[in-house]
C-alpha positions, 0 to 999 in steps of 0.5 A: 343956411338961410334964416327962417323968419316966422310970425306968431301972430294968428292969421285972420281972414275976414268973411262977410255972409249974406243972410235974410237979415242982411250982411253979417261979419265973421272971421276965419282964424288960424287955430293954435297947434294944440287945437289943430292937433285936437281936430286931426285926432278927432278926424282920424276916428272917421277913417277905416284903416288897413292892416298896415294902419294906412287910411283907406276910406272915410267911414263917416262924412256927417258934419265933416266940414262943419266940424273944422269950421266950428273950431275956427269960424267966429262972429266978429260982433261978439267973438263967439265961435259958430256952432257946428249945428248952425253951420250944418244948416247953411247952403253947401256952396257957402260951407264948402267955400269956407271949408276950403279956406279953413283948410288953407289958413290952418295948413290942412290942405295938401298944397304943394308949391308950384316948384315942387310939383312933378313935371310931365315930360 
Protein backbone atom coordinates (compact mmCIF):
# COMPACT_ATOMS: atom_id res chain seq x y z
CA UNK A 1 0.00 0.00 0.00
CA UNK A 2 1.31 3.47 -0.91
CA UNK A 3 2.00 6.09 1.75
CA UNK A 4 -0.50 8.94 1.87
CA UNK A 5 1.35 12.20 2.39
CA UNK A 6 -0.75 15.27 3.26
CA UNK A 7 -0.14 18.84 4.35
CA UNK A 8 -1.74 20.40 7.41
CA UNK A 9 -0.81 23.85 6.14
CA UNK A 10 -3.93 25.81 5.13
CA UNK A 11 -4.03 26.55 1.40
CA UNK A 12 -4.13 30.26 0.56
CA UNK A 13 -4.85 31.82 -2.85
CA UNK A 14 -3.82 35.49 -3.21
CA UNK A 15 -6.45 37.68 -4.91
CA UNK A 16 -6.23 41.25 -6.18
CA UNK A 17 -9.47 43.17 -6.77
CA UNK A 18 -9.63 46.41 -8.71
CA UNK A 19 -11.77 48.97 -6.87
CA UNK A 20 -12.61 52.61 -7.51
CA UNK A 21 -9.84 53.47 -5.01
CA UNK A 22 -7.25 51.24 -6.72
CA UNK A 23 -6.16 47.68 -6.13
CA UNK A 24 -6.84 45.83 -2.89
CA UNK A 25 -5.21 42.56 -1.85
CA UNK A 26 -7.22 39.66 -0.43
CA UNK A 27 -6.71 36.00 0.41
CA UNK A 28 -8.98 33.10 -0.38
CA UNK A 29 -8.28 30.58 2.39
CA UNK A 30 -9.04 26.92 2.79
CA UNK A 31 -11.52 26.42 5.65
CA UNK A 32 -10.98 24.09 8.58
CA UNK A 33 -12.98 20.86 8.49
CA UNK A 34 -15.27 22.22 11.24
CA UNK A 35 -15.94 25.46 9.36
CA UNK A 36 -16.57 23.57 6.11
CA UNK A 37 -19.03 21.27 7.90
CA UNK A 38 -20.82 24.34 9.27
CA UNK A 39 -21.11 25.73 5.76
CA UNK A 40 -22.47 22.44 4.42
CA UNK A 41 -25.00 22.25 7.26
CA UNK A 42 -26.11 25.81 6.54
CA UNK A 43 -26.31 25.01 2.83
CA UNK A 44 -28.48 21.93 3.37
CA UNK A 45 -31.33 24.15 4.58
CA UNK A 46 -31.58 25.66 1.10
CA UNK A 47 -32.74 22.43 -0.54
CA UNK A 48 -36.10 20.72 -0.89
CA UNK A 49 -35.94 16.97 -0.43
CA UNK A 50 -38.08 14.15 -1.77
CA UNK A 51 -39.54 11.27 0.25
CA UNK A 52 -36.21 9.39 0.15
CA UNK A 53 -34.37 12.42 1.54
CA UNK A 54 -32.59 13.22 -1.73
CA UNK A 55 -32.11 16.88 -2.60
CA UNK A 56 -34.30 17.73 -5.57
CA UNK A 57 -34.24 21.55 -5.83
CA UNK A 58 -32.77 24.70 -4.40
CA UNK A 59 -35.37 26.70 -2.49
CA UNK A 60 -33.33 29.82 -1.71
CA UNK A 61 -30.59 31.22 -3.94
CA UNK A 62 -30.22 34.58 -2.15
CA UNK A 63 -26.64 35.00 -0.99
CA UNK A 64 -25.67 31.45 -1.94
CA UNK A 65 -22.25 32.42 -3.33
CA UNK A 66 -21.61 35.24 -0.84
CA UNK A 67 -22.26 32.89 2.10
CA UNK A 68 -19.35 30.65 1.11
CA UNK A 69 -17.08 33.58 0.32
CA UNK A 70 -17.80 35.29 3.64
CA UNK A 71 -16.40 32.19 5.37
CA UNK A 72 -13.10 32.01 3.47
CA UNK A 73 -12.30 35.40 1.84
CA UNK A 74 -10.13 37.80 3.85
CA UNK A 75 -8.57 41.24 3.47
CA UNK A 76 -4.80 40.89 3.42
CA UNK A 77 -4.35 44.31 5.08
CA UNK A 78 -5.94 43.38 8.42
CA UNK A 79 -6.92 39.70 8.12
CA UNK A 80 -10.63 40.45 8.49
CA UNK A 81 -13.21 38.30 6.72
CA UNK A 82 -15.19 40.13 4.05
CA UNK A 83 -18.85 40.29 5.14
CA UNK A 84 -21.56 38.66 3.05
CA UNK A 85 -23.42 41.98 2.77
CA UNK A 86 -20.39 43.59 1.12
CA UNK A 87 -19.82 40.69 -1.28
CA UNK A 88 -23.50 40.84 -2.36
CA UNK A 89 -22.86 44.35 -3.73
CA UNK A 90 -20.01 43.28 -6.03
CA UNK A 91 -20.39 42.54 -9.76
CA UNK A 92 -21.59 39.06 -10.69
CA UNK A 93 -18.45 38.21 -12.66
CA UNK A 94 -16.20 38.85 -9.66
CA UNK A 95 -18.42 36.97 -7.21
CA UNK A 96 -18.90 33.96 -9.49
CA UNK A 97 -15.18 33.71 -10.25
CA UNK A 98 -14.32 33.90 -6.55
CA UNK A 99 -17.07 31.40 -5.69
CA UNK A 100 -15.66 28.89 -8.19
CA UNK A 101 -12.17 29.32 -6.69
CA UNK A 102 -13.57 28.99 -3.15
CA UNK A 103 -15.32 25.74 -4.06
CA UNK A 104 -12.08 24.39 -5.50
CA UNK A 105 -9.81 25.37 -2.59
CA UNK A 106 -12.32 23.90 -0.11
CA UNK A 107 -12.93 20.72 -2.09
CA UNK A 108 -16.61 21.58 -2.56
CA UNK A 109 -16.67 21.41 -6.37
CA UNK A 110 -17.48 17.96 -7.69
CA UNK A 111 -14.20 17.72 -9.56
CA UNK A 112 -13.26 14.38 -11.01
CA UNK A 113 -9.75 13.38 -11.90
CA UNK A 114 -9.28 13.10 -15.64
CA UNK A 115 -8.61 9.39 -15.33
CA UNK A 116 -11.84 8.86 -13.39
CA UNK A 117 -14.15 10.33 -16.01
CA UNK A 118 -16.34 7.90 -17.94
CA UNK A 119 -15.29 7.19 -21.48
CA UNK A 120 -17.61 7.64 -24.42
CA UNK A 121 -17.16 4.74 -26.82
